[in-house]
N, C-alpha and C positions, 0 to 999 in steps of 0.2 A: 504494497499500499504507500511505505515512503519514499518508491522508490517511482510511480507511479506518479505521486502528485510535487519529484522537485522536475518529472519531464512534463506534467501540466505548466509549470512557471517556469520552465524553458521554451516553451511552445506557443503559450503567454507574451514572453519576454520579443520572441524572431518576430510575431505578428504582430506587437509594437511597431518594431524596430524595419518588418517592412512597410507600414502604413506611413511612419514618420518617413526614410529615404522619398516615397511617391509626393509626400503632405511640402519636401525641399527638392522633387522634381530631380533626383539625386539621376544619372545618369542609367540608360536601359540595361545595361550590361551589369550595373552595380545592383538592382532589381531584382534582376531573372537571378544572380549569381544566390541573393540574400531568400527568393523564393524557394529558391532549388535545397534549403535548408533548412526552411520554416516545413513541404514536404516530407522530406529526410525525418524532420524528425515526428512528423502527423504519424508515417508508416512505422515510425519502430514506438508509438504511441499506440498506435492501434483503436480501436471500440472498444467504449466501455461495456463491459457485456452489463454490469450493474443498472444500465439505463436505458440499456434496450426495448427495445418494446416488443412483444408478441400477444397473439392470439389468442384469448380462451376458449379452448376450443375441443370435444373429444375428435382423434382419430377418425375421416371420412367410413361411413359401415360402424359405426359403435355408438353405443350411448351410453347414459348414464340413466339410473335407475331411482327414484326418490326412493322413500319411509314406503307410500302409501301405494308406490307399485309393487314395489318388493313384498306387501303382505300381499298385493293378489299372488305375486308368480312362488309364493309359498303352498297356498292354498292351494295352487293349481299343483304343484310339483305333489304336495301332500295325496291329491287325490291320486297321480299320476303310480306314484311311488306306490302306497296301498297296495292297488293292482296288480300289479307288477309283483311284486309280493306275495301278494293270494294265490298267485299261479307259480310259486314255488322260485322266480326267479333269484338268484346273488348277482350282484352288483363287481365291476369293474370298473377301472381307469383306463386311461393312456396320456400319454404327451399330445399338448395340443397341437403338435407340428409333427411331421417321419420328414426320413427321409425320400427325398423329392421321385429318386425311382422308385418307393414305397407307392406313391399318388398315380405318379406314370400310365396311360395307358387305360384306367380304369374306368372314365367314367365318360368316356366318348366324346363327344360332342360339350358336356359340360366342363371339361376337363379345361377350357379356358378360362375359368373361376375360380380355376386353385391360386394362392395366393404365394410366390413365391420369397421364400428369404434370404438375407445378405447370408456370404458363407460363414457358415459357425465352425473355428476348429477344422478344417478343412476338406468338413460337411454340406452338401447342398441340400438345404430341405425349403418343405413347402410346410405353408396349414393347414392340416387337415382340414378336408371340403364337407365329410362329411363322418358318421363313427363304425358306416358299416367293413369300408375297408381298413380303419388299424385295428376291428377287434378279427380278420378274416388273418390280418398280421400278426397277434397276439396267438389266433390257436395254432397259428402253422411255427411260431416261434419256442413256443410250450409246450409244443406237440398234445393235443385236447384234440379228443373228438367225438366229446362231450357237455352241452352244457348248455346250461339253461339261464343267461344270463341280460341283465339292463342294465344303463349306463346314463348318467347323466342325466337320468328321471327324463329321456325321452326315448330311448331306442331302446326294446327289447328283442332279441333273436333267442332260438330256439335252432342247435348244432348239434349233427348227429346221424346218423342211421337211422331212421324207422320207419315205420309203414304209412303205403303214402293220403296227405292230406291229414292227420291225425294231426299234427304242433299246425299245418297251415291253418286249419280251422280254428282253433284253438288263440292262434294267433289274431283272425278275425273279432273273436268273441274280447280280446282283450281289448281290439279297438274301440270295439261297440260297448263294452264296460264304463268303459274313461270315457267315451265323447257323452254315450250318456247322465254319468253320473256328474260331468264339470255344469251341465246343462244350459249350453252356448245354442241351443237349435235345431232343431232337423235336423238331420244328416240321411246321407244314402255313401253304401260302399258299392266301388267300382268294382271289377273282380274281371280279369282277364289273363290268360297265358302267354307266355312269348312262344311258345309251341305254336299258337295255332295263328298267331301272328305271322310268324315266317310259314311256315308253310299257307296260309293267306296270301301272303305276297308272294310264293313263288308258284300258288296256283295261277294270279293274277299274270305272273310273268314279270314281276324283279327281276333283276339281277342279284346274285351277292352281296355283290359292292354298294348296292343301292340299300340292302336293305335298313340299314342305320338309319339311313338320312331320311328316309323314305318314315323309316316310323316317326322319327321326331314332327316330322310335315304332318301325320296323321294327329299324334298324340293335342295337336292342337284344337282342334275340333270342339274341346268345352268349353275356350274362348271366341273363335270365327266360327262363320258359316261353314259347308264343303266346298263350297264354290273359292272361297280364298284358302284353302287347305290345297283342291284342285291345282290352281293358278298358280302355286308355287310347286306344286311336285311336277306340273309339265312345265311353266313358264322359266322355273328355276334351278330346275334341278332335272330337264331334258326327262324326266318319264311319260312316254306315248300316252296322247289323250285318251285311247281306250282300253290300255292298263290302271288308267286313274280312274276311269267309269269299274271296271271291274272291281277295283277297290270300295269305292265307293259306295256298292252295291251291299258291301260285307260291312264296311265299319258303320254304318248308319243303322246299325241293326242293336236293340237290344236289350233286354229280359231276366227270365230267370230261367233254371230248368229246364223249363218244357224250350227254351232257343238253342240247349245245349242239347237238346233230343232230335228238335231239327238241321240244327246241321251235323250232326252225327249223321243224318240220310244225305246230306248235302250229295250228288253227284261225283262233285271234282275234291270238295276241303277231306272229303270220306275216304279217300285213296292216297290222301298222304301220308306217308308215316308221322311226321313230328304232329300235327295238325292231330288226327287221330288219339294218339298217348296224351295233349293235353285237355278233348273236349273228355277224355273215360274220365279224370282224376277231377274236369271241373265236375264231375256226374257228380262222383263219387263227393266231393266238399261240398255240396252242395244238401247230401244227404247228412253229411253231419252237422252243416249248420241251420236244418233243419229240428235237430235234435239239442244242438244249443239253443237250438230260439230266437235264431235273427238275424232267417232266412228273409223275411219283410224288408231288410233293410240292407239288403244285399243287389243287387242286382250288374250280372253278365252284360259286358259292355266292348264291343269289339273296336271302339275308340280309342281305348286304354290304351296305351304304350308306353307310358315310362321311357323317360328321356336316358339311363342309366345302363351302360355295356354289361354290367354283371349279371345281370337278372337272367335265369335262367326256364323259367316254369311260372310258376301263378304269381298273375303282379294284382295288387290292389291299391282302390287311392279312396279317399271315404273324405268328403263335398259337405259344405251345408247347403240348406235348399234354402229358396227366399222362395217363401210363402206366392201362388198364381195369382195374379191378377183381377183373373175371373173364374169360376168354377169352369168347370172340366179340361182349363190347361194342367199342363204339368209341374211341375214346380222346377225351378232352375236353380243350377247348381251355384255357389257365389263363391265358390274357391276353397282349396283344398287344405285338408286341417289336419289329416296324417295320410303317411303312405307304405306300402313297404311292397317284398316277392321273394319270391326263391332263387337262390343264388346257390350254386349248387359247386361251380366251377373255381373262387377268388377265392378259396384257401390251399387251390390243389396251385396258384398262381406263387404261393410263394413258400410254400413247402419245396428242402430238396428234393426230394427223392417225387416231389408231385404228388401224393397221397392228397383224395380230395375230401374234405366232410361238407355234404349238407348242407345247409343251412338255412336259415328263413326267417324272416323276420321285418319290424316294422318300425316306425318312425311319427310322433307323433307331433306335430307343427306348433310347439311350444311358442312361438312369437305370435303367430296369429292369431292362438288363442289368448292368451295373456290381451292382447288387441281390441277381440269380441267381449271377454271379461269385465274389462275395464269401460269401456263404451257404456257398454250396461248397468254395469256401478253409479257411472257419472248420470246419463238417462234414469234414474233410477232416482240418483239423488244419494246415493249410500253411504254411508261414513265407513272408514274403515278403517279397522285399528292398525296401527303398525308396531306395537308392541303386543306383550302375553301378559304384564303386571298384572299378579291377579290380588295385592292386596297392597296401599300404600299405608306404612308408617305414620300417625299425626301422631303430633302434641295439640294439645287444649290452652296447657299456657309454656310462660317464654321458662329457659334455664333448665328444659326436660332434654338439650340433646344428646346428653349420652344416656340416656335411658331410651332412647328411640335408634339411638345405634347397637344401644346391646341385645333390642328387640330384633332388627333388624339383621344382627349376623346370625341368631339361633331360628329364624322364618331362614333363610340363605340354608345356611346345614341343613334344613330337615327338608331340602328341595324345594319351594316354597317361592314362585318367581313373586319379589318383593321391592321394593322404592320405597324413599324420601325423600323430599326434599333438602338443598343443601344449603340449606339457610341454618342459622344457630336457635332464628324465633321465627318462624315465620307463622304470617295470622290463620288458625283454623279455615275460614272464610277463604283461602287462597287456598290452601292444602283437599282442600274437596272442590273448589275448583279446578284445581287441574283432573285430579280424579275424572271428572265431567269432560271434561275435552279430551283425556285419555281415552277415556271407553274402561278405567280401571271397577272393575266391580266391586270392592270392595275397600273400606279403610279402620285399620287396630289404629283405635285412640286410644293416646297415655295420656293422662292427668294426676294433678298429685292427689285426689281421693281414691280413682284407682289403685295409683302403686300401694297407697296405702291398703286396698282391702284382697291385692295379689289379685284380681281382675284386669282386661282392656277390652274393651268399648269397641264391639263389632259394629260396625255400619255398612248396611247396602245405603249404595252411591243411587241405586231406580228407585228403589222404597222410602230409600231415606228413614228405615226402620234400624235403632239400636239396641243392640243387647250387648250383656256384661256375660265374658265368658274367662272363667276362670284361664291362667296366663299357660297353666301342664293340659289347659285343653285346648288352648289358642288352633296350634297345628291342626290335630283333627278337625274341629271347627272349618278353619278355612279350604281343606283340603275336601271336606264333603260339603258344602258348599261350593266349589269352582270344579269339581270331581267333572272330568270331560273319556270320553274313550279316543285312546290313544289313535282309534288309525278316525281317520275322515269320514270312507269312503262311502 
């Protein structure tokens, strides 16, 4: 700091010298020489980092979450995690970044969305794009062949060799349970199979090299019309118009198990081995979904293509439905809130011996769900508690800070969520008002008379009823009044 101050003083003096020479109309050569010295001094000084201005913002693509928003997120996560645990899932975690080569070539056209990081210790890294590829790497790296796991309260996967469609049906059941529990509106789960898609493209005349790019066009049918999709396939991707028309005859169909049976009788599609396998599995899947009582939430939709390259079998996507404007109209999908499918070949890409581990899973679109829940709460003007405090330790008179500190410590040690105001002598009215604002249900009030009698005055904030509770019984009474189930599903 002293060196910088001295250098700043030299710059100041040199600046004054240059100004003085200009006022004296000294020779141009002398002024130029002194200006050169001034510039060298300024360069040596450099910018003052303590005075540099910077923009207060989060990096592009990120956001902060307020206490209210975090409270909503935790409630959503509680519902999701509770469901995952109910279905016997274990939890794992993986790094937020992977070796770039781990992620490369796994996502098809979505690969352009991967964020690369700078070289770290001689390794090229990228932020993970999803949780499925890291999971496949985890299985191969740890030589696991069977696991039912969830990850960061949004992804659920079942890995292992099992009889067809039983794990797939459970994944769809889980998806329906979560979306029903969150009460975010009516939803529909679209189901298809990559083998049916590939077989359909083959009999329609799509070359192998165009399968994935045509897939990505078809997948837009939930957002744009068939004519727009056809124009993209023909105009931008070079597909013959008659081939596009044949695809259109299929991908505009949707329904239930009756559509599966109808396509099993299709003279062309039923002759394709891949499509026939996919249709057979879908028929079995619908049997299990009926037993699970969710077949009314499922639609076999031939336009569902899912963009990720690693899917090999059943694929599905849940969309929220918009109430029809007029009676007789079909409800419209207003956005995907969950998706998933079967990816039997992904783990083998990482295993040194190419051993395959069949996998099926789902991902919950938590960010979209958070937004929907937040909007609903704002519309209803519902107050959201941002803490879980069960009781505030308060005092009715002055000079009782030590007693408040002793009592709140007792409650903490007993597992009670408790608070106190950080003032020596807070007014009782201010303490009660704080409880109302924070949504704290109970107040444990200490007074001189209560101390003499060995009791604590326990007050309900909403009803304003007060009872004296013996100090040794206080913990039990608070737990009785605030007892809540551990799981909120």
